[in-house]
Each structure stands twice: as structure tokens, then as C-alpha cells.
N, C-alpha and C positions, 0 to 999 in steps of 0.2 A: 502493498500500502502504497504513496505517495503522501510527501509531507506539502503541507498546506503551512512556508515558512515568510512569516511579515519581520520586515524588517524601516526602521526608521527613524529618521535622526530627530534626538529630540531636544528641547533646550532643558537643563535645571528645573523652568519648573511648569515639564511636561506640555510647553507648544510644539511644535508640529507643521504647523503653519505659515507655510513658505522660505523652508531651507533654502532654497539659492540663495539666499537675500542676505543669513547668518552664521551659512554650513563654511563659507571655500576660503573665509582665514583659517583655517582650523584644519585643514585637507593637507594630511603634506604621504610618502608612498603607504605605509604602512596602511593608512585606509584605504586608498588602489587596492593593494597586494587585496585586502579584505574583498573589499567588492569584489575584484575580481574572482574572488575564489566560491564566491557565495553567487554569481553568476554560472561558474561553471559546472555548480554544485547541481544547476536546477535545469526545466527544460522549459519552463514553460511559468508565464507572467499571469499575473488576476490580478485588476484596476480597477477603482469607482471609475465613472466620468467626469470625472471632473481629472484628475489625474489619465486618467486616458487622453486625454483636450492638446495637455499643456505636455505629455510624453511624445505624442502624435506631430509635435509639431517642435522638437525637441529631435525628432534624436532620425526620422530617415534620413540620405544621406550624409550622413552624421562616417565619419571610422575613424582607427587610432589604430597604433600597431599592435595593441592587444588582444584586439576582437569583439574587447566589449564592445559597441555598437550592432556588425556582425550582428551580435549574436543578442542586443534586444532588435533589433531591427524583424528577424529571421525565428523568433523563437515562436511558435504560439501563442496568443495576445488574445485572455478570455476579460471584455468588460463588462463590469456592469450598471446596465441602467432601467430604466425605463424610458427612460427621450434619447438613445439615442435611434437612432433607426440608418445609418449609415455611416459609415467604416471608413478612413483610405489609404492609415498605413498599414502596408502586409500582415497578411496572417490571421485578421483579426476579426475576430467573433466575439455576439453581442451576445450575453447573455439574458434575459429581463422573470419576464414572467417561471414562476419554480426553478428562482437564479440558485435554490437553497440545495436540488435536486439536485442540474445540470454541477455543484459545486462538486455534494460529495460523491456525487457521474466520474469527474479530473479525475480524483481520488485514486477512485477504484482503479483505471487503469496503473498499465504496466510506466516506468518511468521516474526519475529525476524529483526535485525537489521543487513546488509551484511559489515564486516567487512574486507576493504583494509588496508593492513599495508607494510609499504618502497611501494616500485610499480610505482619511482618521475614518469614516463614514462607515463602506465598507468594513472595516479591520474593525467597530465597533460590533458589528449585525456577525461579521467573521465567532467575533469570543465572547458573543453572546451565545449562538446554535452549537459553541464548541468546534468547532471544528478545523481550530490555528492548533495547531504543534510545536510553534519553534516559534517565537519575537523573540525577534533582536531588535538591542532599543543600544541603538547610538545617541548616548546621552553626551552633549554640548556643554561647555564649560561657558555657558552665555545663561542669561535671565532676561526674557523679555516682557516679561511684565505681560504682556496680552498678546492676542492672537486661538486663533480656533489650538484645546489640547484632543492630547493627542483620544485620550479616554475621559467619556461619559459617567454621568455619575449611575446609572443607572443596571450596566453592565458590571458585574462582577464574575471575578474569575480566578479559582485558586491557580498558580502560578511556580512553580519549582527553578529554582538558582539554576543555572548547568555550569554554568563559566561567564565570568568577567574576566577585562583584557581592560589595560588600559595603552592606548595609542601617541606619545612621541607628543601633541600639540597639546592632550587635555584632552582629550573628544574618551570618555570612556562605552565597552562595549558589557554590555549584557546579555544573555540567553538565556529565553526563561526557556521550559517544556508547561505547559500545559498538565493541570495531574490531574482536573476530568477524563486529559484521557487516556489513566490510566486505568481508576475505577472502576 
């Protein structure tokens, strides 16, 4: 069975909105290596519509020496949306009605991890449904004070810390698994 792995860039005060505005000063080779390895362990992207829209504008046409952009552009992408009817990013599929069943079916297929980037609303829904297997929080040493927080108050989940790692830039990676998967 495949795992759903959620990776989020988050400030110390839990803000995950618009990381492109505050995360770049902390980017370094260690974080780049982690993101490269993470992508290599997966073969599918699962995104909410807002994140999908941003990625679909940013990634097509990009290239790099490591193959990261090629993977992002060629991996199957599943976007959860009730409003999206047309997709232009290569290999994109829309999950709308009964999306939870579609995601559960994806998990049962052969393959590598299914990665979720950003997509805060989707992440909260996946957590509430018990579909998240691993949560990777890249916590940045910045307090933003306002913005969209990752976790909604009505979403409760039991997590178990599997790993913590500090990057040279001061960013901390916290890797959790859901205890609900084991119960």
C-alpha cells in the first residue's frame, strides 16, 4: 500500500501561507537535497486546487540539472476540486465527487509515495479522514504573526514523532506518522 506523505513549509507560529515570500532566505543545499530525495521516493502528486493553480503556472517549461522539474512536470497529478473543469498541466487528473474514495483507491495501487505539497484545506480534510500516513513539517525560524495556519481547530489527530533534523539554516524538519494508521 502506498503512503500519503504531506510536506509543509511552516513558520514557528504555524503559518503556511505564501512560503515563497519568507522561506527563500533559509534555502540551502541541505534542504534542496531533502526535497530532491523526497520527490525521488514518490511518483504521484496530490494537490488542492489553489496549490495546483500556482504550480501549474510555475512548473511547466522549467528545467534543472537534477531532474526535479522534469519529475514535477511528468508525475501524475491529482487535484481535488469541485470547480476545476479544465487542466493544462501535463498528466493532471481532477478528483471531485467522492474524492476520498478516489484517494483511497490511489493508495491501494502499486507505486511509490503520494506527495502533498501546500494544499492546506486538503491536508486538513485528509487528516480528518485518517488518510495521511506521514507529515513532514519544515519549520522555519520566523514568526509571521498572521496568515493562513496549517491546522484547523476542528481537526484532531494523534501523531508520533519519527524523526527530527536541523538544517544548517536553522530550519527544522519534523517527521510524524499518524498513530491512527496503527490503531
